[in-house]
C-alpha positions as CSV (number, residue, x, y, z in Angstrom):
1,X,0.0,0.0,0.0
2,X,1.4,3.4,-0.9
3,X,0.2,7.0,-1.0
4,X,-1.6,9.3,1.4
5,X,-4.9,8.5,-0.3
6,X,-4.6,4.8,0.6
7,X,-4.1,5.7,4.2
8,X,-7.1,8.0,4.2
9,X,-9.2,5.2,2.7
10,X,-8.5,3.2,5.9
11,X,-10.4,5.8,8.0
12,X,-13.3,5.8,5.5
13,X,-13.6,2.0,5.8
14,X,-12.9,1.5,9.5
15,X,-13.6,4.7,11.3
16,X,-11.3,6.1,14.1
17,X,-7.9,4.5,14.2
18,X,-4.7,4.8,16.3
19,X,-1.3,5.1,14.7
20,X,-0.6,1.4,15.6
21,X,-3.8,0.3,13.9
22,X,-2.9,2.3,10.8
23,X,0.5,0.5,10.7
24,X,-1.2,-2.9,11.1
25,X,-3.9,-2.3,8.5
26,X,-1.7,-0.7,5.9
27,X,1.4,-2.8,6.2
28,X,3.5,0.4,6.3
29,X,6.4,1.0,8.7
30,X,5.7,3.1,11.7
31,X,7.9,5.9,10.4
32,X,6.1,5.9,7.0
33,X,2.6,5.7,8.6
34,X,3.5,8.6,10.9
35,X,4.8,10.7,8.0
36,X,1.6,10.2,6.0
37,X,-0.7,10.7,9.0
38,X,1.1,14.0,9.8
39,X,0.7,15.2,6.2
40,X,-3.1,14.3,6.2
41,X,-3.6,16.2,9.5
42,X,-1.7,19.2,8.1
43,X,-3.9,19.1,4.9
44,X,-7.0,19.1,7.2
45,X,-8.2,15.7,5.9
46,X,-7.6,13.9,9.2
47,X,-8.3,15.2,12.7
48,X,-7.0,14.1,16.0
49,X,-9.7,12.9,18.4
50,X,-9.7,12.6,22.2
51,X,-7.1,10.2,23.4
52,X,-8.1,6.6,24.2
53,X,-7.4,5.9,27.9
54,X,-9.3,2.6,28.1
55,X,-6.1,0.4,28.4
56,X,-4.4,2.5,31.0
57,X,-0.9,4.0,30.7
58,X,0.0,6.7,28.2
59,X,-3.0,7.3,26.0
60,X,-2.6,6.6,22.2
61,X,-3.5,9.3,19.7
62,X,-6.7,8.5,17.8
63,X,-7.3,9.9,14.3
64,X,-10.4,10.1,12.2
65,X,-11.7,11.5,8.9
66,X,-12.2,15.3,9.0
67,X,-15.7,15.1,7.4
68,X,-16.1,18.9,7.5
69,X,-13.0,19.5,5.4
70,X,-15.2,19.7,2.2
71,X,-18.7,19.3,0.9
72,X,-20.4,17.0,-1.6
73,X,-23.2,17.9,-4.0
74,X,-25.6,15.0,-4.9
75,X,-28.7,14.5,-7.0
76,X,-31.0,11.6,-7.4
77,X,-33.0,12.2,-10.6
78,X,-36.1,10.1,-11.4
79,X,-38.6,10.4,-14.3
80,X,-40.9,12.7,-12.4
81,X,-39.1,13.6,-9.2
82,X,-35.6,14.7,-8.1
83,X,-33.9,15.0,-4.8
84,X,-30.8,17.2,-4.3
85,X,-28.5,17.2,-1.3
86,X,-25.4,18.6,0.4
87,X,-23.3,16.1,2.2
88,X,-20.1,16.0,4.2
89,X,-17.1,13.9,3.3
90,X,-18.4,10.9,5.3
91,X,-21.3,10.8,3.0
92,X,-23.8,12.1,5.6
93,X,-26.5,14.2,3.9
94,X,-26.9,17.4,5.7
95,X,-29.6,19.2,3.7
96,X,-32.0,17.9,1.0
97,X,-34.3,19.6,-1.5
98,X,-37.2,18.0,-3.4
99,X,-38.3,18.9,-6.9
100,X,-41.0,17.8,-9.3
101,X,-39.5,17.4,-12.8
102,X,-40.4,15.8,-16.2
103,X,-37.4,13.9,-17.5
104,X,-38.6,14.1,-21.0
105,X,-38.2,17.8,-20.9
106,X,-34.7,17.0,-21.9
107,X,-31.2,17.5,-20.4
108,X,-31.0,21.2,-20.8
109,X,-34.2,21.9,-18.9
110,X,-33.6,19.3,-16.2
111,X,-29.9,20.0,-15.6
112,X,-30.7,23.7,-15.3
113,X,-32.9,22.8,-12.3
114,X,-30.1,20.7,-10.9
115,X,-27.6,23.5,-11.1
116,X,-30.0,26.0,-9.6
117,X,-30.5,23.6,-6.7
118,X,-26.8,23.1,-6.2
119,X,-26.4,26.9,-6.1
120,X,-29.0,27.0,-3.3
121,X,-27.1,24.3,-1.4
122,X,-23.5,25.4,-1.9
123,X,-23.7,28.8,-0.1
124,X,-20.7,30.8,0.9
125,X,-20.7,29.5,4.4
126,X,-20.3,25.8,3.6
127,X,-16.9,24.1,3.1
128,X,-15.6,23.9,-0.5
129,X,-17.3,21.4,-2.9
130,X,-14.8,18.5,-3.5
131,X,-17.1,16.1,-5.3
132,X,-20.4,15.7,-7.2
133,X,-22.5,12.6,-8.0
134,X,-25.7,12.4,-10.0
135,X,-28.0,9.5,-10.6
136,X,-30.2,9.4,-13.7
137,X,-33.0,6.9,-14.6
138,X,-31.2,5.3,-17.5
139,X,-28.0,3.4,-18.3
140,X,-24.7,5.3,-18.2
141,X,-21.5,4.1,-19.9
142,X,-19.1,4.1,-16.9
143,X,-16.1,4.8,-19.1
144,X,-17.4,8.0,-20.6
145,X,-20.2,9.2,-18.3
146,X,-22.6,9.5,-21.2
147,X,-26.1,8.0,-21.3
148,X,-26.5,5.0,-23.5
149,X,-29.8,4.4,-25.3
150,X,-32.1,5.1,-22.3
151,X,-35.4,3.4,-23.0
152,X,-37.6,6.2,-21.6
153,X,-35.5,9.5,-21.6
154,X,-36.3,11.4,-24.7
155,X,-33.4,13.6,-25.8
156,X,-30.8,12.2,-23.4
157,X,-29.1,9.5,-25.5
158,X,-25.3,10.2,-25.6
159,X,-25.6,13.3,-23.4
160,X,-22.6,14.1,-21.3
161,X,-24.1,15.1,-17.9
162,X,-20.8,15.3,-16.2
163,X,-19.4,17.8,-18.7
164,X,-22.6,20.0,-18.3
165,X,-22.4,20.1,-14.5
166,X,-18.6,20.4,-14.6
167,X,-19.0,23.8,-16.4
168,X,-20.6,25.0,-13.2
169,X,-18.8,23.1,-10.4
170,X,-15.0,22.9,-10.0
171,X,-14.9,19.3,-8.7
172,X,-15.0,15.8,-10.0
173,X,-18.5,14.9,-11.3
174,X,-19.6,11.3,-11.4
175,X,-22.8,10.1,-13.2
176,X,-24.4,6.7,-12.9
177,X,-27.7,4.9,-13.2
178,X,-30.0,5.7,-10.3
179,X,-30.4,2.1,-9.4
180,X,-26.6,1.8,-9.0
181,X,-26.7,4.7,-6.5
182,X,-29.4,2.9,-4.5
183,X,-27.4,-0.3,-4.6
184,X,-24.2,1.5,-3.4
185,X,-26.1,3.3,-0.6
186,X,-27.6,0.0,0.6
187,X,-24.3,-1.8,0.3
188,X,-22.4,0.7,2.4
189,X,-25.2,0.8,5.1
190,X,-25.2,-3.0,5.4
191,X,-21.4,-3.3,5.4
192,X,-21.1,-0.7,8.1
193,X,-23.5,-2.8,10.2
194,X,-21.4,-5.9,9.4
195,X,-24.4,-7.7,7.8
196,X,-23.4,-11.0,6.3
197,X,-23.7,-11.1,2.5
198,X,-23.4,-7.3,2.1
199,X,-20.8,-7.7,-0.7
200,X,-23.1,-9.6,-3.0
201,X,-26.5,-7.9,-3.5
202,X,-29.2,-7.5,-6.1
203,X,-30.9,-4.2,-5.3
204,X,-34.2,-3.6,-7.1
205,X,-35.4,0.0,-7.4
206,X,-39.2,0.2,-8.1
207,X,-40.6,3.6,-8.8
208,X,-42.2,5.0,-11.9
209,X,-39.8,2.5,-13.7
210,X,-38.0,-0.6,-12.6
211,X,-34.3,-1.1,-12.5
212,X,-31.6,-2.9,-10.5
213,X,-28.2,-2.3,-9.2
214,X,-25.8,-5.2,-8.7
215,X,-23.1,-5.4,-6.0
216,X,-20.6,-8.1,-6.8
217,X,-17.7,-8.7,-4.4
218,X,-18.2,-5.3,-2.9
219,X,-18.3,-3.3,-6.2
220,X,-21.0,-2.0,-8.5
221,X,-21.3,-4.2,-11.6
222,X,-21.9,-1.9,-14.6
223,X,-21.5,-4.3,-17.5
224,X,-19.8,-3.5,-20.8
225,X,-21.8,-0.3,-21.5
226,X,-23.7,0.4,-18.3
227,X,-26.7,-1.8,-19.0
228,X,-26.2,-4.4,-16.2
229,X,-29.3,-4.8,-14.0
230,X,-32.0,-3.5,-16.5
231,X,-34.6,-5.9,-15.2
232,X,-37.5,-3.6,-16.1
233,X,-37.1,-4.0,-19.8
234,X,-36.7,-7.7,-20.5
235,X,-39.5,-8.3,-23.1
236,X,-42.0,-11.1,-23.3
237,X,-44.2,-11.5,-26.3
238,X,-47.5,-12.0,-24.5
239,X,-47.5,-8.9,-22.3
240,X,-48.7,-5.4,-22.5
241,X,-46.9,-2.8,-24.5
242,X,-44.2,-0.9,-22.6
243,X,-43.3,2.8,-22.9
244,X,-40.0,1.6,-24.4
245,X,-42.1,0.1,-27.3
246,X,-41.3,-3.5,-26.4
247,X,-44.0,-5.9,-25.1
248,X,-44.2,-7.7,-21.9
249,X,-41.6,-5.8,-19.9
250,X,-41.9,-6.0,-16.1
251,X,-42.2,-2.2,-16.1
252,X,-45.3,-2.4,-18.4
253,X,-47.4,-3.9,-15.6
254,X,-45.4,-3.4,-12.4
255,X,-43.9,0.1,-12.8
256,X,-45.7,2.8,-11.0
257,X,-46.6,4.6,-14.3
258,X,-48.4,1.4,-15.4
259,X,-50.1,0.8,-12.0
260,X,-51.3,4.4,-11.9
261,X,-52.7,4.2,-15.4
262,X,-54.6,1.0,-14.4
263,X,-55.9,2.7,-11.3
264,X,-57.0,5.8,-13.3
265,X,-59.0,3.4,-15.5
266,X,-60.8,2.3,-12.4
267,X,-61.6,5.9,-11.4
268,X,-58.8,6.8,-9.0
269,X,-57.0,10.1,-9.6
270,X,-53.4,8.9,-9.2
271,X,-50.3,9.8,-11.3
272,X,-47.1,9.1,-9.3
273,X,-45.5,6.4,-7.1
274,X,-46.4,8.4,-4.0
275,X,-50.1,8.6,-5.1
276,X,-50.2,4.8,-5.5
277,X,-48.6,4.2,-2.2
278,X,-50.8,6.7,-0.4
279,X,-53.9,5.1,-1.9
280,X,-52.8,1.6,-0.7
281,X,-52.0,2.8,2.8
282,X,-55.5,4.3,3.0
283,X,-56.8,0.7,2.5
284,X,-58.0,1.0,-1.1
285,X,-58.5,-2.6,-2.4
286,X,-57.7,-1.8,-6.0
287,X,-54.3,-0.3,-5.0
288,X,-53.5,-3.1,-2.6
289,X,-54.3,-5.7,-5.2
290,X,-52.3,-3.9,-7.9
291,X,-49.2,-3.7,-5.6
292,X,-49.4,-7.3,-4.7
293,X,-49.6,-8.3,-8.3
294,X,-46.7,-5.9,-9.1
295,X,-44.6,-7.6,-6.5
296,X,-45.2,-11.0,-8.1
297,X,-44.4,-9.7,-11.6
298,X,-41.2,-8.1,-10.3
299,X,-40.4,-11.4,-8.6
300,X,-40.6,-13.1,-11.9
301,X,-37.9,-10.9,-13.3
302,X,-35.8,-11.2,-10.1
303,X,-36.0,-15.1,-10.4
304,X,-34.0,-14.9,-13.7
305,X,-31.4,-12.6,-12.1
306,X,-31.1,-14.7,-9.0
307,X,-30.4,-17.7,-11.2
308,X,-27.6,-15.9,-13.0
309,X,-26.0,-13.9,-10.2
310,X,-26.6,-16.0,-7.1
311,X,-26.7,-13.0,-4.7
312,X,-26.6,-13.3,-1.0
313,X,-29.5,-10.8,-0.6
314,X,-32.2,-9.3,-2.8
315,X,-33.1,-5.8,-1.5
316,X,-36.2,-4.0,-2.8
317,X,-36.1,-0.2,-2.7
318,X,-37.5,2.8,-4.5
319,X,-40.6,5.0,-4.0
320,X,-43.0,2.1,-4.6
321,X,-41.3,0.0,-2.0
322,X,-42.6,2.5,0.6
323,X,-45.8,0.4,0.4
324,X,-43.8,-2.2,2.5
325,X,-44.9,-5.8,2.7
326,X,-47.5,-5.4,-0.1
327,X,-44.8,-5.3,-2.7
328,X,-41.9,-7.1,-1.0
329,X,-44.0,-10.1,-0.1
330,X,-44.9,-10.7,-3.7
331,X,-41.3,-10.5,-4.8
332,X,-40.3,-12.9,-2.0
333,X,-43.1,-15.3,-2.9
334,X,-42.1,-15.6,-6.5
335,X,-38.3,-15.9,-5.8
336,X,-38.6,-18.8,-3.4
337,X,-41.3,-20.5,-5.4
338,X,-39.6,-20.5,-8.8
339,X,-35.8,-20.2,-8.2
340,X,-33.5,-23.2,-8.0
341,X,-32.9,-24.4,-4.4
342,X,-29.2,-23.8,-4.8
343,X,-29.8,-20.1,-5.5
344,X,-32.1,-19.6,-2.6
345,X,-30.0,-21.4,0.1
346,X,-29.4,-18.7,2.7
347,X,-30.9,-16.0,0.4
348,X,-32.7,-13.1,2.0
349,X,-35.3,-10.9,0.3
350,X,-35.8,-7.7,2.3
351,X,-37.0,-4.1,2.0
352,X,-34.3,-1.5,1.7
353,X,-33.2,-0.3,5.2
354,X,-32.7,3.2,3.8
355,X,-36.2,3.8,2.4
356,X,-36.6,6.6,-0.1
357,X,-33.3,8.2,0.9
358,X,-31.2,5.3,-0.5
359,X,-30.4,7.0,-3.9
360,X,-29.3,10.3,-2.3
361,X,-27.2,8.4,0.3
362,X,-25.6,6.3,-2.5
363,X,-24.9,9.4,-4.5
364,X,-23.1,10.9,-1.4
365,X,-20.9,7.8,-1.1
366,X,-20.1,7.9,-4.8
367,X,-19.2,11.6,-4.6
368,X,-17.0,10.9,-1.6
369,X,-15.3,8.1,-3.5
370,X,-14.5,10.6,-6.3
371,X,-13.5,13.4,-4.0
372,X,-11.2,11.2,-1.8
373,X,-9.8,8.9,-4.4
374,X,-6.1,8.2,-3.8
375,X,-5.0,10.5,-6.7
376,X,-7.2,13.4,-5.5
377,X,-6.0,13.0,-1.9
378,X,-2.4,13.0,-3.0
379,X,-3.0,16.2,-4.9
380,X,-4.6,17.9,-1.9
381,X,-1.7,16.9,0.3
382,X,0.7,18.2,-2.3
383,X,2.5,15.1,-3.3
């Protein structure tokens, strides 16, 4: 292990550490570890905490990440709603804003709203912005940061979101599919709680659309061009027409836009995921029945993914998952009913522990990864 950035990464992973623990975890000599810790403290990236006197004798110095050294700007953009946030370097979201949008208004209109929100969040009295992360409801080529043939985002194909935001913010900008941000947020939360299986997850995001993020051996799996996890648009010839123009996609019957359309046909004035969930929580039988059926349809798509990926956990998140057991029970039922026994041995199917904030929290973690990458940390320290 070499570099100041690699030493800082230990604090992001493990929390407060003594000098001896840094030496043990890094494999560095004590002299080298001391030199790098001193440089990180001088750069303001590491702070010295209260001494640990629990073992008696001379107390050892305890160091930790200085989360207030910089700020992160994050955005979780959906097809009809967006959340923007300001976070510290630990990935903790300090302030959040909500905004109703129409993704088909195109990148110029939508990203102008993102920039305006960032301006409201990054006031003169907050620490300097060191990283930005944005989630969008479509596949993103991880190598270029450009959207790739999004099935429902008119005018976005090939658009360079990072370049547009980078014209306004002097910090690294990372762009990814919204479901990947949800997956990353869930992964980091489960890992911090030492939950077994946290490094191999299938995280399904169910809102107006349906997508999934895959965590394999602790990392987000993007695929060759960012299309990994697109469970919402696997066509079947005998199903209803989807808004992507294919037939039989899971989203065409289990996405919130399809459920809302069905409920409107039954006389209910609903349009968004939140409307559907609210109707179900008020005890409406049509909404309850629709959500249960949606869970089973999503479960059918998850069965195929479970057979291919063999995850340790399936986590169901997104706005529609706020309906709780109505949706998750249907997914669980189908997965255990139709999957091969080998794939379901020790498998858990749970609701997201982060609720509707998962995307924003995942964006904060992704922005922190960019802001505190080894190369960036070395540059801040002045290597």
